[in-house]
C-alpha positions as CSV (number, residue, x, y, z in Angstrom):
1,M,109.6,-1.2,-73.5
2,Q,110.5,-1.5,-69.7
3,S,112.1,-4.4,-68.4
4,S,110.6,-6.6,-66.1
5,I,113.9,-8.0,-64.9
6,L,114.7,-7.4,-61.5
7,P,118.1,-5.3,-60.4
8,R,120.9,-7.8,-59.3
9,R,121.5,-4.8,-56.4
10,F,118.4,-3.6,-54.1
11,S,119.4,-1.8,-50.7
12,M,117.8,0.9,-48.5
13,P,119.7,2.6,-45.4
14,E,119.7,0.4,-42.3
15,D,117.2,1.3,-39.5
16,P,119.6,2.2,-36.3
17,S,116.5,1.5,-34.2
18,T,116.4,-2.1,-35.0
19,R,120.0,-2.8,-34.7
20,G,121.0,-6.6,-33.6
21,Y,124.3,-7.7,-32.5
22,E,126.7,-8.6,-35.4
23,Y,129.4,-11.2,-35.1
24,P,132.9,-10.6,-36.2
25,Q,133.3,-12.1,-39.8
26,S,136.5,-13.8,-38.6
27,N,135.0,-15.8,-35.9
28,I,132.4,-17.4,-37.5
29,S,133.9,-20.6,-37.9
30,D,134.9,-20.9,-34.6
31,L,131.6,-20.0,-32.3
32,S,133.8,-20.3,-28.8
33,R,135.6,-17.6,-30.0
34,I,132.5,-15.1,-30.9
35,T,132.5,-11.7,-29.1
36,P,128.8,-10.7,-29.2
37,L,128.3,-6.9,-29.5
38,I,126.1,-6.5,-27.0
39,G,126.0,-4.4,-23.7
40,E,126.3,-5.7,-20.4
41,E,122.9,-4.7,-19.2
42,Y,121.4,-7.5,-21.1
43,H,123.4,-10.1,-19.5
44,E,121.9,-8.8,-16.4
45,H,118.2,-9.3,-17.5
46,D,115.5,-10.3,-14.9
47,R,115.4,-14.4,-14.3
48,R,112.2,-15.9,-13.6
49,N,112.1,-19.2,-10.6
50,D,112.0,-22.4,-11.6
51,D,108.3,-22.8,-11.3
52,D,108.0,-20.5,-14.3
53,G,109.9,-22.5,-16.5
54,I,113.7,-23.3,-17.4
55,V,115.6,-20.0,-18.0
56,I,118.0,-20.0,-21.1
57,P,119.4,-16.4,-21.4
58,F,121.6,-15.1,-24.3
59,I,124.9,-15.1,-22.7
60,G,127.1,-14.7,-25.8
61,E,126.9,-17.9,-27.7
62,P,124.4,-17.2,-30.6
63,F,123.4,-20.8,-31.1
64,N,123.7,-22.0,-27.4
65,G,119.7,-21.2,-26.2
66,I,116.8,-22.9,-26.1
67,I,117.1,-25.1,-29.4
68,A,120.7,-26.3,-28.0
69,Y,119.0,-27.1,-24.9
70,L,116.5,-29.4,-26.3
71,T,119.2,-30.9,-28.6
72,R,121.2,-31.9,-25.7
73,S,118.1,-33.3,-24.2
74,C,117.2,-35.9,-26.5
75,H,120.8,-36.2,-28.1
76,D,119.7,-35.5,-31.3
77,N,118.1,-33.3,-33.9
78,P,115.1,-32.2,-31.8
79,A,112.9,-31.4,-35.2
80,K,113.8,-35.4,-36.1
81,Q,112.6,-36.4,-32.6
82,G,109.5,-34.6,-32.4
83,L,110.2,-32.2,-29.7
84,I,109.9,-29.3,-32.2
85,R,108.2,-28.9,-35.9
86,I,109.5,-26.8,-38.0
87,T,107.5,-25.5,-41.7
88,G,107.3,-22.9,-43.9
89,N,106.5,-22.0,-47.4
90,S,109.2,-24.0,-49.0
91,F,110.5,-23.7,-52.6
92,N,109.9,-27.2,-53.2
93,Q,109.6,-31.0,-51.4
94,S,113.5,-30.9,-51.1
95,Y,113.3,-27.5,-49.1
96,V,110.9,-29.5,-47.0
97,R,113.0,-32.0,-46.1
98,V,115.9,-29.3,-45.7
99,M,114.1,-27.7,-42.9
100,P,115.0,-29.6,-39.8
101,H,118.9,-29.0,-40.5
102,L,118.1,-25.2,-39.5
103,V,118.6,-26.6,-36.1
104,E,121.5,-28.7,-36.3
105,E,124.8,-27.7,-35.0
106,G,127.3,-27.3,-37.6
107,W,124.8,-27.5,-40.8
108,K,126.9,-26.1,-43.9
109,G,123.5,-25.6,-46.4
110,W,120.6,-23.2,-46.5
111,W,116.8,-23.3,-46.6
112,T,114.6,-21.0,-49.2
113,S,111.2,-20.5,-49.6
114,L,108.8,-19.7,-52.6
115,N,109.1,-16.4,-54.0
116,E,105.8,-14.8,-52.6
117,A,105.3,-11.8,-50.2
118,G,105.1,-13.0,-46.7
119,S,107.5,-16.1,-46.9
120,Y,108.1,-17.3,-43.3
121,V,109.3,-20.2,-41.3
122,S,107.7,-21.2,-38.1
123,V,108.8,-23.6,-35.2
124,D,106.3,-25.1,-33.3
125,F,107.3,-26.3,-30.0
126,L,104.5,-28.7,-29.4
127,D,104.0,-29.7,-25.8
128,H,106.0,-26.6,-24.6
129,K,105.7,-23.0,-24.8
130,I,108.4,-20.2,-24.8
131,N,108.9,-16.7,-23.4
132,L,111.2,-15.3,-26.0
133,N,113.7,-12.3,-25.5
134,A,116.3,-13.2,-28.1
135,Y,116.9,-14.6,-31.0
136,S,119.8,-15.6,-33.5
137,L,119.6,-15.8,-37.2
138,K,122.4,-16.7,-39.8
139,S,122.4,-15.8,-43.4
140,Y,123.4,-18.1,-46.5
141,N,126.4,-18.4,-48.2
142,A,126.2,-15.7,-50.9
143,S,127.9,-12.1,-51.2
144,S,126.5,-8.7,-49.9
145,E,123.1,-7.6,-51.8
146,W,121.7,-10.7,-52.8
147,R,119.0,-12.5,-51.4
148,H,119.7,-11.8,-47.9
149,L,116.8,-10.7,-45.1
150,R,116.3,-7.1,-45.3
151,A,113.2,-6.8,-43.2
152,W,111.0,-9.0,-40.9
153,V,108.8,-9.7,-37.8
154,I,109.2,-12.2,-35.3
155,E,105.5,-13.3,-34.2
156,G,104.2,-15.7,-31.3
157,S,101.1,-17.8,-31.8
158,N,99.2,-20.2,-29.3
159,G,96.8,-21.5,-32.0
160,S,94.4,-18.7,-32.7
161,G,96.3,-15.6,-34.4
162,W,99.6,-14.0,-34.3
163,K,101.0,-11.6,-32.1
164,E,103.9,-9.4,-32.7
165,I,107.0,-9.6,-30.6
166,H,109.6,-8.0,-32.7
167,R,110.0,-6.2,-36.0
168,V,112.9,-5.2,-37.8
169,K,111.9,-2.6,-41.1
170,R,115.6,-2.3,-42.4
171,G,118.1,-4.6,-40.9
172,G,121.6,-4.9,-42.5
173,Q,123.3,-7.4,-40.1
174,L,122.5,-10.4,-42.4
175,N,123.1,-8.7,-45.5
176,G,126.5,-11.0,-46.2
177,Y,128.2,-14.3,-46.4
178,N,127.3,-16.6,-43.5
179,K,126.2,-13.3,-41.2
180,I,125.1,-14.3,-37.8
181,A,123.1,-11.5,-35.8
182,T,121.5,-11.9,-31.9
183,F,118.5,-9.5,-31.6
184,K,116.7,-8.9,-28.1
185,C,113.0,-8.6,-28.0
186,P,111.7,-7.9,-24.6
187,N,108.7,-10.1,-24.2
188,N,106.2,-11.2,-21.4
189,N,104.0,-13.8,-23.3
190,F,104.6,-17.4,-23.4
191,F,103.8,-19.0,-27.3
192,Q,103.6,-22.3,-28.5
193,T,105.0,-21.3,-32.4
194,I,107.4,-18.4,-33.2
195,R,107.3,-17.5,-36.9
196,I,109.9,-15.1,-38.8
197,K,108.2,-13.7,-41.8
198,M,109.6,-11.2,-44.4
199,I,107.6,-8.0,-44.5
200,A,109.5,-6.3,-47.6
201,P,111.5,-7.6,-50.3
202,N,115.4,-9.3,-49.2
203,Y,118.5,-7.3,-50.8
204,Y,118.4,-8.3,-54.5
205,G,114.6,-7.3,-54.7
206,D,112.4,-10.3,-54.4
207,W,110.7,-12.6,-51.8
208,Y,112.9,-15.4,-51.8
209,F,113.7,-16.2,-47.9
210,F,117.0,-17.8,-47.5
211,L,118.3,-19.2,-43.9
212,S,120.8,-21.2,-42.8
213,S,120.1,-21.5,-38.8
214,L,118.0,-20.0,-36.2
215,E,118.2,-20.2,-32.4
216,F,116.0,-18.9,-29.5
217,F,116.2,-17.7,-26.0
218,G,114.2,-16.9,-23.1
219,I,112.2,-19.2,-20.8
220,L,111.3,-22.7,-22.2
221,D,108.0,-23.8,-20.2
């Protein structure tokens, strides 16, 4: 009889066309020392004028973006102060309560979803919209080939359907212990809600979505 137990290891070759910017493992504990693997041309991307919103580009610090700006603005976690709302298909109520920590500087834990296809995390900016052009993700504290993101899509919405912004089919940048990676995603549209959704099983072979932290870059309107 064929066993229904999932394999411990499940991996596919990376897709080089969707490579992000992975940070040296030795520098993860001190983000101020991180040197991103990013081309200089991206630092020179076009800036909009003040009438279009607050420009918060990626300049080498993976968690110093729009969320960090809102944190400084309210002197607290913006999810706890009602500036943003974070939702997802959480594993249980305990992980629903964990979700605000995904945008909390220095948090050492993780969030996880139900084991179902299309597991996701959404960030609703409520009274604001953002023009997203880069984002950072951090994996949880498990070794490679475990339940780390392998393939996902970034989508935006203004309340009526979702528009794809960026897709990673086979990304290995987050396959490991507390891995941090930043991905650029050229985009001309403003969205109130940004969603990160799994489009294939994780490296373990199931649909649990584990995440420790996230950040967005672009223009806050």
